[in-house]
N, C-alpha and C positions, 0 to 999 in steps of 0.2 A: 541512521537515524541523527549521523552525528556529522553535519558535512561542513557546517555554517558559512564558508560567507563561498564554496570552493563552488560554487556553481551558479547561476543566474536565474535557472529556474529550474525543475524534476516535472516531471513527469513520474507519478508512480501506477503503474498498473497493477494488480488482483493483489497490492503489493499486506505484511504485518506491522501492525499497530505495535503490537503490543506479541512477539516473540510466544511468552508464558501461557498468554490463554489458547492465543491459536494454532498450541499442543493441539491443546483436547475441544476446541473444534473443527479440527481436520477431521476427514476420512479418510488419511493413507497416513499411518505414524512413521511411514522405514522413513520417510529426510527430515520429523524435526530432532530425531531418535536420531540420526547417523550424523547432522550437522554441528548439533549438542551433546553427540557420546552420549547415549543414554536420556531418559524418562526426567521432569523437570525434578521430580523429589527428587529422587538420588542426585542430580547437577546440575544442582537452583544456579550457580555461578556460571555454570554453562549458559542458561536459557537468559542470562542477567546479562552477562561479557557486552553483548552487539544489539542488545534489547530497544529499540525506536523510541520509546513509550519517554524513555526516561533523562530521553534528548527533547523532549518539544517543546520548554520552559529555554533551550535555544532559538529553537530555525524562526528563517525566515524567511526565507525562502519561497520567490511562488513560486504554486503547485497544481498541477493536473496531477487530482483523482480521479484514475478508473478502473469499472468493479463490475462484477456480472451479478446477476440474481440466483442463481445456478448454477453455481461457482462453492465445489465443498470442498473443498482445496486448501484457500485463500476464502474462508466465509467472506460475506457484506460486512459486516457489521463490522468487522476489518478497516476496510475502508470512509468506509459511513463515521469510523471512530474520530479515525486521520485528519477526515474533513473539517467535520468539530470542529479537534482540536485547531488547523488552522484558520479555522473563522473565527474559533473564542480571542483566540494572537490577532488579529483584525491581521494580515497576511492574506495577500489577493491569490484566488483557491477557487476555483471551479474543479466543478461531483463530473463526468462522465456517467452513468450507469446504466444497462439493461441486465434486466427484469429477465433474460428470456436466452440469454446467454454465458458461459460456467467458468471459466476458468481461460478459456479461448473465445475467440469472438469471431465464428464463422462466416456467422449468415450476408448474405454476401453486401445486403441496405449498409445492416452496424456496419459495416467494415468498412467502408469510404465512409459514414462518419466517426470511426476509431481515427481514417489516417486523415478526414479535413479536421477531424479539430483537438490533433496534439499534432499539426504540424502549423495549424492556425498557431496553437498556443508558448510553438515555440518560435514561430516569429514574432509574436507580442515583443518577449522576451528577451531577443536574444539581437536585436537591429536596433 
């Protein structure tokens, strides 16, 4: 979440806004414990070190946020919260929500929409 001017646009697919809260939201604890060297109460500094929520004040890059409603690994409120922050800051953004998908977009029609939307977003901001 700390990219400043490096990119002309971003695509965020099932991303966490708050690493600390994501620990309590997920059904899969191996990854956050591995990535952060334990749990947030014993290693709070590891959960804060690269936490996107702590960099929202510096955000200015247009972002496409994509999330699935059945994603229990990275819950949809993480994506909704990211989109809310972008909108409140007046940053060009779009939220693509698949209520019937999980961490992966697997249904053919949804997959086509995912690819079309990502390509359209990249074309808009990189040409």
